[in-house]
C-alpha positions as CSV (number, residue, x, y, z in Angstrom):
1,X,97.5,105.8,81.0
2,X,97.0,102.1,80.9
3,X,97.7,99.3,83.3
4,X,100.4,96.9,82.1
5,X,101.2,93.4,83.2
6,X,104.6,92.1,82.2
7,X,105.1,88.4,82.6
8,X,108.8,88.0,83.3
9,X,108.9,84.2,83.8
10,X,106.2,81.9,82.4
11,X,105.7,78.3,83.5
12,X,109.1,78.1,85.2
13,X,109.8,74.6,86.4
14,X,111.0,74.5,90.0
15,X,111.3,71.5,92.3
16,X,109.6,72.6,95.5
17,X,107.4,71.2,98.3
18,X,105.0,72.5,100.9
19,X,106.5,73.0,104.3
20,X,105.7,70.2,106.7
21,X,102.4,71.4,108.2
22,X,102.6,68.6,110.8
23,X,105.4,70.2,112.7
24,X,104.5,70.4,116.4
25,X,105.8,72.5,119.3
26,X,104.8,72.6,122.9
27,X,105.2,76.4,122.9
28,X,101.9,78.4,123.2
29,X,103.0,80.6,120.4
30,X,105.6,80.2,117.6
31,X,106.6,81.6,114.3
32,X,109.2,80.8,111.7
33,X,109.9,83.1,108.7
34,X,112.5,83.4,106.0
35,X,114.5,86.6,106.4
36,X,114.9,87.4,102.7
37,X,111.4,86.7,101.4
38,X,109.5,87.3,104.6
39,X,107.5,84.1,103.9
40,X,105.8,82.4,106.8
41,X,107.1,78.8,107.1
42,X,105.4,77.8,110.4
43,X,103.0,79.6,112.7
44,X,101.1,78.8,115.9
45,X,99.0,81.5,117.5
46,X,101.6,84.0,116.2
47,X,99.2,87.0,116.5
48,X,98.2,86.4,120.1
49,X,99.5,89.0,122.6
50,X,101.6,87.4,125.3
51,X,104.1,88.6,128.0
52,X,107.4,88.7,126.2
53,X,109.5,88.6,129.4
54,X,113.2,89.6,128.7
55,X,112.6,89.5,124.9
56,X,111.2,93.0,125.4
57,X,114.8,94.1,125.9
58,X,115.2,93.8,122.1
59,X,113.1,96.9,121.8
60,X,115.2,98.6,124.5
61,X,118.2,97.9,122.3
62,X,116.5,99.1,119.2
63,X,115.9,102.5,120.7
64,X,119.5,102.6,122.0
65,X,120.9,101.5,118.6
66,X,119.1,104.5,117.0
67,X,121.0,106.8,119.2
68,X,124.3,105.2,118.3
69,X,123.3,105.4,114.6
70,X,122.5,109.1,115.0
71,X,125.8,109.7,116.7
72,X,124.3,111.2,119.8
73,X,126.2,108.6,121.9
74,X,129.1,106.3,121.2
75,X,130.1,102.9,122.5
76,X,132.5,104.6,125.0
77,X,129.8,107.0,126.3
78,X,129.3,106.3,130.0
79,X,125.9,106.3,131.7
80,X,125.4,106.8,135.4
81,X,123.7,104.1,137.5
82,X,120.7,105.3,139.6
83,X,119.3,103.9,142.8
84,X,116.6,102.2,140.6
85,X,119.3,100.0,139.0
86,X,121.3,99.4,142.2
87,X,121.8,95.7,142.9
88,X,120.5,96.2,146.4
89,X,117.1,97.3,145.0
90,X,114.8,94.3,146.0
91,X,113.5,94.3,142.4
92,X,116.8,92.7,141.3
93,X,117.2,90.1,143.9
94,X,115.6,87.3,141.8
95,X,116.1,88.9,138.5
96,X,118.9,88.7,135.9
97,X,121.4,91.6,136.2
98,X,124.9,92.8,135.6
99,X,125.2,93.8,139.3
100,X,125.6,97.5,139.3
101,X,126.0,100.0,142.2
102,X,124.3,103.5,142.5
103,X,126.7,106.2,141.3
104,X,129.0,104.1,139.2
105,X,129.3,104.7,135.5
106,X,129.2,102.1,132.8
107,X,130.0,102.3,129.0
108,X,127.3,101.8,126.4
109,X,129.3,98.9,125.1
110,X,129.1,97.1,128.4
111,X,125.4,97.9,128.8
112,X,124.7,96.3,125.5
113,X,126.8,93.2,126.2
114,X,125.4,92.9,129.7
115,X,121.9,93.1,128.3
116,X,122.4,90.6,125.5
117,X,124.6,88.1,127.4
118,X,123.4,88.4,131.0
119,X,119.9,89.7,130.2
120,X,120.7,92.5,132.6
121,X,117.5,94.2,133.7
122,X,119.5,96.8,135.6
123,X,121.2,97.6,132.3
124,X,117.8,98.2,130.7
125,X,116.9,100.7,133.5
126,X,120.2,102.6,133.1
127,X,119.6,102.9,129.3
128,X,116.0,104.0,129.8
129,X,116.7,106.7,132.4
130,X,119.6,108.1,130.4
131,X,117.7,108.3,127.1
132,X,114.3,109.4,128.5
133,X,114.8,110.6,132.1
134,X,112.6,107.9,133.6
135,X,111.8,104.3,132.7
136,X,108.1,105.2,132.3
137,X,109.0,107.9,129.8
138,X,111.2,105.5,127.9
139,X,108.3,103.2,127.3
140,X,106.8,105.9,125.1
141,X,109.9,105.8,123.0
142,X,109.6,102.0,122.8
143,X,106.0,102.4,121.6
144,X,107.0,105.0,119.0
145,X,109.8,102.8,117.7
146,X,107.5,99.8,117.5
147,X,104.9,101.7,115.5
148,X,107.5,103.0,113.1
149,X,108.7,99.6,112.1
150,X,105.3,97.9,111.7
151,X,104.4,96.7,115.2
152,X,100.9,98.0,115.8
153,X,99.9,95.7,118.7
154,X,102.9,95.7,121.1
155,X,102.7,97.6,124.4
156,X,105.3,98.3,127.0
157,X,105.2,98.7,130.7
158,X,108.9,98.8,131.4
159,X,112.3,98.3,129.6
160,X,113.4,95.1,131.3
161,X,110.5,92.7,130.7
162,X,109.8,92.2,134.4
163,X,106.2,91.2,135.0
164,X,103.9,94.1,134.1
165,X,100.4,94.0,132.6
166,X,101.3,96.4,129.8
167,X,104.2,94.2,128.6
168,X,102.5,92.4,125.7
169,X,103.9,91.4,122.3
170,X,103.0,88.8,119.6
171,X,105.4,86.3,118.1
172,X,104.9,88.0,114.7
173,X,105.8,91.4,116.0
174,X,108.9,90.0,117.8
175,X,110.0,88.5,114.5
176,X,109.4,91.9,112.9
177,X,111.7,93.4,115.5
178,X,114.3,90.8,114.9
179,X,114.3,91.4,111.2
180,X,114.7,95.2,111.9
181,X,117.7,94.6,114.2
182,X,119.4,92.3,111.7
183,X,118.9,94.4,108.7
184,X,119.1,98.0,110.0
185,X,122.1,97.7,112.3
186,X,124.6,95.4,110.5
187,X,127.5,96.8,112.4
188,X,125.9,96.1,115.8
189,X,124.0,92.9,115.1
190,X,127.1,90.6,115.5
191,X,127.1,91.5,119.2
192,X,124.1,89.2,119.6
193,X,126.3,86.2,118.9
194,X,128.5,87.0,122.0
195,X,128.7,83.8,124.0
196,X,130.5,85.1,127.1
197,X,130.8,88.5,128.8
198,X,132.9,89.3,131.8
199,X,132.2,92.7,133.3
200,X,135.3,93.9,135.0
201,X,134.0,97.0,136.8
202,X,132.1,95.6,139.7
203,X,132.2,97.8,142.8
204,X,131.5,95.4,145.7
205,X,132.8,92.0,146.7
206,X,129.3,90.5,146.4
207,X,129.0,91.8,142.8
208,X,132.5,90.5,142.0
209,X,131.4,87.1,143.1
210,X,128.2,87.4,141.2
211,X,130.1,88.4,138.1
212,X,132.5,85.5,138.5
213,X,129.7,83.0,138.2
214,X,127.5,84.8,135.6
215,X,129.4,85.2,132.3
216,X,127.7,82.8,129.8
217,X,124.9,83.8,127.5
218,X,121.5,82.4,128.4
219,X,120.9,81.7,124.7
220,X,122.1,78.1,124.5
221,X,121.3,78.0,120.8
222,X,124.6,79.8,120.2
223,X,126.3,76.7,121.6
224,X,124.4,73.9,120.0
225,X,123.4,75.0,116.5
226,X,126.0,76.0,113.8
227,X,124.9,79.2,112.1
228,X,122.9,80.6,115.1
229,X,123.9,84.2,115.8
230,X,121.2,85.7,118.1
231,X,119.0,87.1,119.5
232,X,117.5,86.9,123.0
233,X,115.8,84.6,125.5
234,X,113.3,85.4,128.2
235,X,111.7,83.7,131.1
236,X,109.1,84.4,133.8
237,X,107.4,82.0,136.1
238,X,104.0,82.9,134.7
239,X,104.9,83.3,131.0
240,X,107.3,80.4,130.7
241,X,110.3,80.4,128.4
242,X,110.7,82.4,125.2
243,X,113.3,83.0,122.5
244,X,113.8,85.2,119.5
245,X,116.4,83.5,117.4
246,X,118.1,83.6,114.0
247,X,120.4,81.3,112.2
248,X,122.2,81.5,108.8
249,X,123.0,78.2,107.1
250,X,124.3,78.0,103.5
251,X,123.8,81.7,103.0
252,X,120.1,81.6,103.9
253,X,118.8,83.1,107.1
254,X,115.7,82.1,109.1
255,X,114.1,83.9,112.0
256,X,112.2,82.0,114.7
257,X,110.2,83.0,117.7
258,X,108.9,80.8,120.5
259,X,106.9,82.0,123.6
260,X,105.1,80.3,126.4
261,X,107.3,77.2,126.4
262,X,107.2,75.2,129.6
263,X,110.3,73.0,129.1
264,X,113.0,72.4,131.7
265,X,115.3,75.4,131.4
266,X,117.2,77.2,128.7
267,X,118.7,74.1,127.3
268,X,115.3,72.6,126.5
269,X,114.3,76.0,125.0
270,X,117.3,76.0,122.8
271,X,116.6,72.4,121.6
272,X,113.0,73.4,120.8
273,X,114.2,76.4,118.8
274,X,116.8,74.3,117.0
275,X,114.1,71.8,115.9
276,X,112.0,74.7,114.6
277,X,114.8,76.3,112.6
278,X,116.0,72.9,111.3
279,X,112.5,72.2,110.2
280,X,112.6,75.3,108.1
281,X,116.0,74.6,106.5
282,X,115.1,71.0,105.8
283,X,111.7,71.5,104.2
284,X,112.0,74.8,102.3
285,X,114.3,76.6,99.9
286,X,114.7,80.1,98.5
287,X,114.7,81.2,94.9
288,X,116.0,84.7,94.4
289,X,114.8,86.3,91.1
290,X,116.2,89.8,91.3
291,X,118.9,91.7,93.2
292,X,118.9,95.4,93.9
293,X,120.0,97.3,90.8
294,X,118.8,94.6,88.4
295,X,116.6,96.0,85.6
296,X,113.2,94.2,86.0
297,X,111.4,96.2,83.4
298,X,111.7,99.4,81.3
299,X,108.6,101.5,81.7
300,X,107.7,104.3,79.2
301,X,107.8,107.8,80.5
302,X,105.6,110.8,79.3
303,X,107.3,114.2,79.0
304,X,110.6,112.7,80.2
305,X,114.1,113.6,78.9
306,X,114.4,109.8,78.6
307,X,111.7,107.7,76.9
308,X,111.8,105.0,79.6
309,X,112.9,104.4,83.1
310,X,114.4,101.2,84.5
311,X,112.4,99.6,87.3
312,X,114.4,97.7,90.0
313,X,114.1,96.5,93.6
314,X,115.7,97.9,96.8
315,X,116.3,94.4,98.3
316,X,116.6,90.9,96.9
317,X,113.3,89.6,95.6
318,X,113.2,86.0,96.9
319,X,110.4,83.5,97.0
320,X,110.4,80.7,99.6
321,X,109.3,77.3,98.2
322,X,108.9,73.8,99.5
323,X,111.7,71.4,98.6
324,X,109.8,68.2,97.8
325,X,106.8,69.2,95.7
326,X,107.5,69.6,92.0
327,X,105.7,72.7,90.5
328,X,105.2,74.1,87.1
329,X,103.6,77.5,86.8
330,X,105.7,79.7,89.0
331,X,105.4,83.2,87.5
332,X,107.0,86.5,88.3
333,X,105.0,89.5,87.1
334,X,105.7,93.3,87.0
335,X,102.6,95.5,87.2
336,X,102.8,99.2,86.5
337,X,100.9,102.0,84.9
338,X,102.3,103.3,81.6
339,X,103.3,105.8,80.6
340,X,104.6,107.3,83.8
341,X,104.6,111.1,84.1
342,X,108.0,112.8,84.5
343,X,109.7,114.0,86.6
344,X,110.6,110.7,88.3
345,X,113.2,110.5,91.1
346,X,115.5,107.6,91.8
347,X,113.8,105.4,94.4
348,X,110.2,106.5,93.5
349,X,107.8,103.6,93.7
350,X,106.5,103.0,90.1
351,X,104.9,99.5,90.2
352,X,104.8,96.1,91.9
353,X,106.7,92.9,91.5
354,X,104.6,89.9,92.2
355,X,105.4,86.1,92.4
356,X,102.5,83.7,91.9
357,X,102.4,80.0,92.6
358,X,99.5,78.2,91.0
359,X,97.8,81.6,90.6
360,X,98.2,82.5,94.3
361,X,100.4,85.5,95.2
362,X,103.3,84.2,97.3
363,X,105.5,87.3,97.3
364,X,105.4,90.9,96.3
365,X,107.6,93.9,96.5
366,X,107.5,97.5,95.2
367,X,109.3,98.4,92.0
368,X,111.3,101.5,92.2
369,X,113.0,103.8,89.6
370,X,116.6,103.0,89.2
371,X,117.5,106.5,88.0
372,X,116.1,110.0,87.8
373,X,114.2,111.1,84.8
374,X,113.8,114.9,84.4
375,X,110.8,116.6,82.8
376,X,111.3,118.2,79.4
377,X,110.8,122.0,79.2
378,X,107.5,123.6,78.1
379,X,108.5,123.9,74.4
380,X,109.5,120.3,74.3
381,X,106.1,119.3,75.7
382,X,104.3,121.3,73.0
383,X,106.4,119.6,70.3
384,X,105.7,116.2,71.9
385,X,101.9,116.9,71.9
386,X,102.0,118.0,68.2
387,X,103.9,114.8,67.3
388,X,101.3,112.6,69.1
389,X,98.4,114.4,67.4
390,X,100.1,113.8,64.0
391,X,100.4,110.1,64.8
392,X,104.0,110.1,66.1
393,X,105.3,108.8,69.5
C-alpha cells in the first residue's frame, strides 16, 4: 500500500486578501467564523472561559431539540410548571421570564419561543425538570451534549444562565454550539429569528400585565441587520453583555460571538455584533471547491468487485479567503492510501481533502466513499493473486 497525493488544482489564480487584523472590539472575548468552511476570521481571547449568562440557554435548547428530533415529545406536548419556576419565586424577581404559575401547563412550542424571545429563565427550569427530574440532573445532560459535539471545556451549573460559578463557556465553544443548532436542526432553527412572542396563557393579572409589556426579542440584531436570523443574547451585571449571532448575506453565513461587552444595553450590543459580522462579509469571501456527491478522486481498490471507489465529501468543501490580496498557488490536494482493501461501505473515511495557501493548510475535510464496494469471493482473490504474480493487474 502506498501513500498518494493527488493535486487537484495547481497554481489556481484567486483574488483574495487577508482579513483586516486591525479590527477592534471592546468585548473581552469575541470570535467570528465562516459557517461553511469553519475558518476563523477574527478572534479575541476566544478560548478563555467566561460566564455565558443567558447564552447558556442555547445548550438547554440543544438538549430539548434532541428530544423533539427523537420523537419523545412534540411541539404540542405540555410540561407542568413547578414551584421552582413560579413567578413568585424570588429568583425570578429581577430575571427575564415568561411569568409562569405553579401547576399550570405550557406547550413545548411556547417554552421554546419564550426562551428564545423573552430569555425566559423559568422556561429553562421547566424544560430541565421535565427532561431530567431536577435542574441539577439536567446539567449532566448539558455536559454530555456539549462533549458529544466537540465542546470539551464548557461547564454548567444551571439551565438558565443565572450567576453560578460552574457556568463557564468560551466564545469558541459557543460558536461550535451555534453551528450545531443551525446545521443539525434545520426545521427548528428558523424559530431563532422570531422577533415577537405574545404568550396568551398567563394565569394572574400581574403576569398578564408583564406579558403585555414583554413581547419583543432582546436580540436587536434581528431588527437592524438584514440577513440576521439568530441566536441568543445574555446579560449579567458581573459578566456584562454577550451575544451569539448568525447572519446570512448573499448565500454566505457567518457566526459571531461576543462576551464581556460593557456597552449601554442590547442596542449597543447589537451594533457591536453588526460591526463584527459586517467586517467579515466586507473583508473575506468563500470559494467552494466540491459539493457533497461530487467525485473528488477515484481510488484503486484491492479485492473489490469494482476496481476503484469514488471519493467524495459529506458537506461543501469551502475555503475562506481575503478579498483584497491577489494570490497564486492555492492548491487543493486529495491524500489517500492506495489501493484500499475491500470491502468498503458508503460513507467510510478513505482519505483527506486539503486546501493549501502558500504551502500552509487553510482547510481540510475527510474524503469518504461515495458507494459500497463488495469484496470478491475466495476463488476470485486467488485468481487475482495469480494475475499479479504473473505481471497482471
